C-alpha positions, -999 to +999 in steps of 0.1 A: -165-213+205-133-191+220-128-166+191-095-138+195-081-117+171-047-109+169-039-077+150-010-077+129+009-055+099+024-075+072+056-062+080+059-087+108+049-117+086+079-143+084+088-138+049+121-151+030+149-126+028+148-117-008+111-109-006+087-082+002+050-074+008+027-050-004+005-028+019-030-025+010-041+006+024-069+033+012-055+065+026-019+060+009-031+049-024-056+076-028-030+102-018+001+088-037-023+083-066-033+119-065+005+133-067+014+113-097-016+115-116-005+147-135+029+125-143+006+099-158-014+123-181+021+140-192+032+103-199+001+100-220-012+074-196-048+070-199-070+083-169-073+055-141-047+034-159-018+046-136-019+020-103+005+030-071+015-005-052+036+002-020+059-020-012+067-031+023+106-023+020+133-003+040+150+003+006+154+037-009+137+026-041+107+027-065+101+016-099+075+011-127+065-019-144+046-024-178+042+015-178+011+014-159+021+001-122+041+022-101+059+007-069+068+029-041+090+014-013+080+023+026+116+031+027+115+057+002+080+073+017+095+076+056+127+092+042+112+115+013+099+144+031+085+166+000+058+154-023+079+170-049+110+147-044+083+118-044+070+129-076+106+133-091+115+097-081+080+084-100+091+109-129+127+091-134+111+055-132+087+066-159+116+078-178+126+042-177+095+032-194+094+064-219+132+055-230+122+015-235+141+006-210+115-014-192+102-035-218+124-068-217+116-062-181+080-059-178+081-097-199+098-111-174+084-101-144+048-095-150+037-131-144+059-138-116+050-105-097+011-113-103+016-147-084+041-137-060+030-101-044+013-108-008-013-083-003-026-072+031-047-043+047-024-018+065-041-019+096-057-054+102-043-088+098-059-117+120-059-151+129-093-173+143-092-202+164-117-222+156-135-230+121-109-236+099-072-228+113-052-233+086-076-204+072-063-179+096-028-192+097-026-189+063-034-149+064-001-147+091+021-168+073+016-152+039+033-160+009+065-153-012+067-119-024+085-094-050+113-110-066+135-085-063+161-106-082+145-096-114+154-063-110+166-049-140+206-034-136+200-004-157+234+014-175+248+046-167+237+059-197+202+045-192+201+062-158+212+097-172+186+093-200+159+085-171+169+115-153+169+138-182+132+125-194+121+129-157+130+163-157+113+169-189+082+152-179+083+172-148+080+200-169+055+189-189+033+179-164+036+217-146+054+202-113+086+214-095+114+197-112+135+208-083+123+176-067+151+157-081+177+180-064+160+169-028+163+136-038+197+137-048+208+158-017+192+129+005+206+102-016+246+119-014+234+121+026+230+083+030+258+073+004+285+098-005+310+084+027+308+050+005+306+063-034+339+087-025+356+048-028+340+037-056+355+039-089+328+054-110+336+033-138+332+000-123+294+004-115+264+007-139+248+037-122+265+077-122+277+086-088+249+107-071+271+139-072+273+132-110+231+126-113+229+160-092+250+177-115+232+169-144+196+174-131+208+211-124+220+213-159+183+202-173+165+224-149+185+254-160+175+246-197+140+253-190+124+285-201+131+313-176+097+321-170+087+284-160+062+281-133+055+249-118+015+255-121+005+219-107+026+216-080+014+202-050-013+224-029-015+230+006-038+203+012-017+177-007+013+182+015-005+181+044-017+150+033+014+135+023+028+145+061+000+123+075+006+094+050+043+100+058+033+095+098+009+067+090+034+045+079+062+054+109+036+049+134+030+014+120+066+004+108+087+016+134+088+008+172+076+036+200+112+050+208+117+056+170+080+072+164+087+095+197+119+104+188+104+117+150+074+128+166+076+143+200+047+151+229+061+185+216+050+186+181+010+190+183+010+189+145-022+165+129+008+142+115+029+138+149-005+132+168-015+104+139+019+086+145+019+088+181-017+073+182-008+047+157+021+039+176+006+035+212-021+008+193+004-012+180+021-013+217-011-023+230-017+014+244-054+015+235-068+043+259-040+064+254-045+059+213-081+061+215-076+094+235-052+107+208-075+098+178-109+115+193-089+145+195-078+144+159-112+138+150-123+165+169-100+188+152-106+173+118-143+159+120-143+150+081-108+131+080-123+095+070-093+079+080-090+095+115-126+070+118-109+042+104-082+047+126-109+048+156-127+017+143-095-005+144-092+009+179-124+001+195-125-030+179-093-043+199-108-030+229-137-054+223-163-023+217-176-040+188-212-011+182-185+019+187-159+002+163-189-003+138-200+034+142-165+047+134-162+024+104-195+035+090-187+070+096-154+068+075-174+053+049-198+081+045-167+102+042-150+084+014-157+068-016-140+033-031-129+021-002-125-017+002-098-019+033-123-001+052-154-018+041-135-053+044-127-040+079-164-031+089-174-065+073-149-081+099-163-064+131-200-072+118-190-111+116-180-108+153-207-091+162-233-110+146-263-088+159-296-091+135-288-078+101-248-079+107-244-106+085-261-099+053-244-063+060-209-079+063-217-103+032-228-070+013-197-052+020-174-077+014-190-081-022-184-045-029-150-047-020-146-076-041-159-056-072-131-029-066-101-042-050-103-080-045-079-093-016-074-123+003-087-110+034-120-100+018-123-139+011-112-149+044-143-126+061-165-134+036-159-173+048-169-164+080-201-145+074-215-174+049-231-207+068-234-232+038-213-240+007-204-207-005-182-206+028-161-231+012-164-212-024-149-183-005-119-204+012-111-216-023-107-183-037-090-174-008-063-200-012-062-194-050-052-159-043-027-172-018-011-190-045-019-224-022-034-242-055-042-278-036-060-259-008-082-237-031-090-267-050-100-289-022-123-264-008-136-259-046-144-296-046-162-293-011-182-260-024-193-278-053-208-309-033-232-286-015-238-256-040-264-259-065-251-263-100-265-231-115-250-207-083-224-183-094-205-200-066-205-235-082-196-220-114-163-201-099-153-228-080-154-247-111-134-220-128-107-226-101-107-265-106-097-259-143-073-233-137 
């Protein structure tokens, strides 16, 4: 049976105008989590409890829900050039939490956010012809996303308090509070002309110029001998540049990528953005050459091997793709998205042992980060009633309860009653 794959970013899914989607990517999540970890500690959030989510939206925005879930917009990440400024944004949002501004919002949003966020891997989305066509179509169509209309409109006083608490939180974390100045300067560049025509007494946010003046005053109140000893290291700054370049390569059109990262720029970040953009536009050979050059200069970077695995797969070089993904996994821990990508290639290549390995990888990925795509791949790997159970789990995560129950019933008709998949199918039916 003829099979083919279409590689997509979640950003090209047709979503309602009020919706957004979550980007699921091992590299970005690790880099951002490390950057916000000092703030979590300073805010007395237990280790490992702060979760970073990347929202695919051009908005210059971020928010915290429930005190432990940080949502950072791609529009913010692609525009903010320093990790200190990003930390300032998160510190401000945690300031809302510490100030008690989020309590009502969290209760209202929690259930809705859980059901409506669409989560996909950054590099690979796919559709299969054959098997269950509706399953592939579901990956493409997605579901509804962030219910942005539920966002709380803070008052002017609450915004000032959050800024003040954010500066104090940065100081407590031994980070550089001048990141706030960087952010507000960028915001002034974006909104300055508009704000000059606004009556400040008729809006619920302080003017950016007012906020900039306020944080400068707060920073001046810090001890004269204050030193940000926990500020991002040179390596973290380099990694942040790679994260921004990765997003630019995936989210922007090739012309804009070429403008931001011209060929004269030989930095790793520029080469990364160009290689991804070339892959996205179908220039796979040049993308491969660029990625191999990155690997040659950075043989221990697991995410360059991940990109090579994506490219080799699209070229139809399954053996090379498997080798690249395996090397990526050797160089990093807890990488469920990469495990899922490798499992996908193995289910397509189907050499002896490939399906068994794919099932193992999917199970491992589901233990740490359950994703619809992982269940999709697992359904491809199984050739019995467990495939129906995996489809049921996929549809359940996508919020398509009727389809989930249909496949759960199919699974129970063919599975032993004492099997884990039979019991899990029952859970879906009884949900």
